[in-house]
C-alpha positions in Angstrom: -52.0 -81.1 105.4 -51.5 -83.7 107.6 -48.5 -84.5 107.0 -47.0 -81.3 107.0 -48.6 -81.5 110.7 -46.7 -84.8 111.4 -43.4 -83.3 110.4 -43.7 -80.8 112.7 -44.4 -82.5 115.6 -41.8 -85.5 115.0 -39.1 -81.7 114.5 -40.8 -80.8 117.7 -40.7 -83.9 120.2 -38.2 -86.0 118.5 -40.4 -88.3 117.6 -43.7 -89.5 115.1 -46.7 -89.4 116.6 -48.1 -92.8 117.7 -51.4 -92.1 116.1 -53.4 -89.6 113.7 -56.8 -88.8 114.0 -59.9 -86.6 112.4 -62.4 -85.3 114.4 -64.5 -82.6 113.1 -68.5 -81.5 112.6 -70.3 -79.5 110.2 -67.8 -78.3 107.6 -65.2 -80.2 109.6 -67.0 -83.2 109.6 -67.4 -83.2 105.2 -63.9 -82.2 105.3 -63.1 -86.1 107.4 -65.3 -88.0 104.6 -62.7 -86.0 102.0 -59.7 -86.6 103.7 -61.5 -90.7 104.1 -61.8 -90.2 100.3 -58.3 -89.3 99.2 -56.0 -89.7 102.1 -57.2 -93.2 104.2 -53.3 -94.3 105.0 -52.9 -91.1 106.7 -55.4 -91.4 109.9 -55.5 -94.0 112.5 -59.3 -92.6 112.7 -62.2 -90.7 111.4 -65.1 -89.2 113.4 -67.0 -87.2 111.2 -70.1 -85.8 112.1 -73.1 -83.5 111.4 -71.9 -83.3 107.4 -73.0 -79.7 106.6 -76.1 -79.3 105.2 -78.1 -82.8 103.3 -75.6 -85.8 103.2 -76.2 -88.7 101.1 -72.6 -91.2 100.2 -73.4 -89.7 96.3 -72.4 -86.3 98.0 -68.9 -87.6 99.6 -68.1 -89.3 96.0 -68.8 -85.9 94.1 -66.0 -84.1 95.3 -63.0 -86.4 95.3 -63.7 -89.0 93.4 -64.2 -86.8 90.1 -60.1 -85.7 90.8 -58.2 -87.5 88.3 -55.6 -88.5 90.7 -57.7 -90.7 92.8 -60.6 -92.4 90.3 -58.8 -95.2 90.7 -59.0 -95.3 94.4 -62.9 -94.8 94.1 -64.1 -97.9 93.1 -68.1 -97.0 93.5 -67.7 -93.9 91.9 -69.2 -95.3 88.4 -71.9 -97.0 90.4 -72.4 -93.2 92.4 -72.5 -91.5 88.9 -75.5 -93.9 87.7 -77.3 -93.4 90.7 -77.3 -89.8 92.2 -80.1 -88.0 91.7 -81.6 -90.9 90.5 -84.3 -89.9 93.3 -85.0 -86.2 92.0 -85.6 -88.4 88.4 -82.5 -86.9 86.8 -80.4 -89.1 84.6 
């Protein structure tokens, strides 16, 4: 979606934008974490606050890094996979 928005901005103003930022809270904050994982090159900054629900770094990686297209971009997936749930007794 960001790439499409950038194309619209360029077509309308006749030049590319200077910067691209993500700002979101609640579900938007969660989406910001996912955007950071999947498309880090798409933004100059991401402000992701008050993520929806109980938040743990494993949750940020769970939605993004189980996608085959980004496994190689997520070196922490294996380590997080071993650690996720351990605090709840899950192996």
